N, C-alpha and C positions, 0 to 999 in steps of 0.2 A: 438561672434562677433569679428570684426577686432579691433586691438588697433591703427590703423592709421586713422585718421579722416580729413575731410576737408569740410569747408562750401563753398558752391556755391551759386551765384545768377544767376537768368535768365538774359541773355544777349540780348540787343536790337540791339548793333552794329554789322553791317554785311558789307561785301564787303570791301571798301576803309575805312570803319569807324573803321575797326579793328585795323589797324595801329596807329590810334590815341589813341585807347583804351589801346594798349600795352605801349604807351608813358606815360600813367597815373599809370603805375606800376601794370596793371592787366593782366592776361593770359586768352585769349579765350579758350573755351573747348566746348564739346559736349557730351551728356549722351544718349547713345542707350540703348535699352532692352525692352523686351516684345513686347506687340502689340501697344504700345503708340508711338506717332511721337517722334523723336529725340529732345531733349531739348538743346537749344543753352545757354550756361553758362559762367560764368566768376568768377575768383578768385584772389587774390593778388599774385603777382609773388613770393615773398619769401616763403609764406606758401606753394603754389603749387609746387615750385621746391623741397622743403623738402619732401613732400609727393610723388613726383614722385621718388625721389632718394631712399627713404625708401621702398616703395611698389614695384617699377620696374613693370613688366608685370606679376608678380607671387603672389603678396600679395594683399587680398581683403582690400578695403578702405570704411570706413563709410563716406557716403556723406550726407550732409545736404543741400537740395535745397529749399530754402525759407521756412526753418522750418520743411520740411518734410524729414525724414530720409529714406535712402535706401543703400544697400550694392552693391558695384560695383568693378570692376577689370579694371585696365587701359589696353587698347587695342593697343594704338599708342601713341608716344611721338614725337613732332617736335621741334628740336632744331635749333636756328639760328646758321648757319655754320661759321660765322664770330664772332659774339659776344659770342657765346656758351651760350646763354640764352634760356630759354623755351618759345617757340612760341605758342604752342598748345598742347592740351591734349584731347584724346578721350576716354571716359569711357563707360563701357558695365555693366548694372545692372544684378545682379545675385541673386539667392535665397540661403539662409543659408543651406537648406536641399537637394539641388540638386547637383550633381556631375558636375564639369567644367573642360575643358581641358585648361591647360596653359603650359607655357614653364618656367622651372626653371634653374638657372646656376648649373653646376657641379663644385665643388671646389676640387681641388687636395690638399691633406693634407701631409705635409712632404717634401714639395719641398726643395731641397738642402740638405736633410737628408737621402735619400734613399741609400741602399746598392749600387745601380748602379752609383749614382752621386759620392759617396765616393770613387768609383773606377775610376772615370774620365770619365764615360759615361754621356750621355745627355738624359733627359726625357722632352718629348714635349707631350702637350695635343692636340688631334686631334678634339674632340668635346666638346664645352664649354656649351651647353644647351641641355636639353631633355624635351620633352613633357609628361606631366603626367595628371592624371585623379583623382579627389577627391572632397569632399565636401569642401567648404571654409575653415571651421575650421581645417581640417587635411592638408591643403597645406603647405608644408615646404618651407621656404625661399630659401633653396639650397639643393643639394645632395652633401655629402661629400664622398670622396674616399681616402683612404690612398695609398700612392706610396712607402711607407717605405720598403716593401718587394721586390720591383723590383730590380733585382741584374744583369741581363745580357741583351744583345741586342736581346735575344729571348723572354724576358718578355714583358708582356702588360696587359693593363686593358681593359676589353670589357664590353658591356651592361650587359652581364651575371653576372658581378662582382657588379652590382648595387645593393644595399640593400635598397629597399624602406621602407618608414616608415608605420606603421600600417595604414590601411585605403586608402592608395595610391597604384595605378596601372599605368602602362604604357598607355598612350593614344592610342598607336596602339597594338591591341591585337595580331598582326602578327609581332611584333617589332623584328628585326634581332639581336639575341643576341650576334652574333659573330661580331658586330660592334666595331671597335676599339676607345677607348676613349683616352688613353695615350700609347706611345711606348716608347722604350728605343733604343738610337741610338749610334753608335760609332762616336765621333766628327769627324774623318777623313771622314766618309761617308757623313755627313752633309756638310762639308766643300767643298768637291768635287762636290756635287750637287749645292751647293750655288755658287761656282765659274762658274759652267756650265751655271747657271742661270743668271750670270752677277753680282753676289754679292748682290741680292735681299734679302729680309727678310727670315729668317730661317724658318717660317711656311711653305712657299711655298716649300722650299728644303725638309722638312720633308715630304710633300705630295709626292714628287717625289720619295723619298726612299721607302715611304709606298707602292706607286704604283709598284714599282720594286719588292717589296716582295709579291705583290699579295693581299694587305690589302686594306680596304676600304678608300676612299678619305675623307679629312676633311670635315665635314659638315659645312654649312653656319652657323657662330656663331651669326650673328647680323640679326635681323628681321627688314626689311625696314619699315620705318614709312609710315603710310597710308596718 
């Protein structure tokens, strides 16, 4: 089972009453799953924020709802855009012996230490998350990939370079193995594209360079809250 846990209480506050609930230091939530109707729930802000940070949308959470235990995964998180506090969480129950599809982050190991970077080149990440399938016990917190051996602006990391843990598979059986995860660029090429884009952020410039090279565009790294 998961080593991340949270106690929930059933929630009666709905509509405009939810705002008052938040003022008391509670976070409204909902638990979906199975054939049962969704359960409106609530839990303390501090504890819920810690769980949301630890579990993200990829680690199972042991929920206790009014004394009854169930395993779930976070499907969406709503944050206050001004206060940056947790406003709502949606959970989805899962079974410990059934495979689920979820998104995990890709972590590049060795940033700043690669052969390419030591030679003055720039390594940029194009894909930050990937969908995988596994039973809850086998779900990794992240997929790590080393960039240490990237050396020239012709080098790259693709989906084909991903080494999945035992018991884990790609969610899409027709996954494009040539999809680029990280690329090496000449600083001058990035600067030129950045200047042409009006000095905006580097990731967009990197996408322009990648497009010119006939490579896949950057995948959307953030999943919109429901």
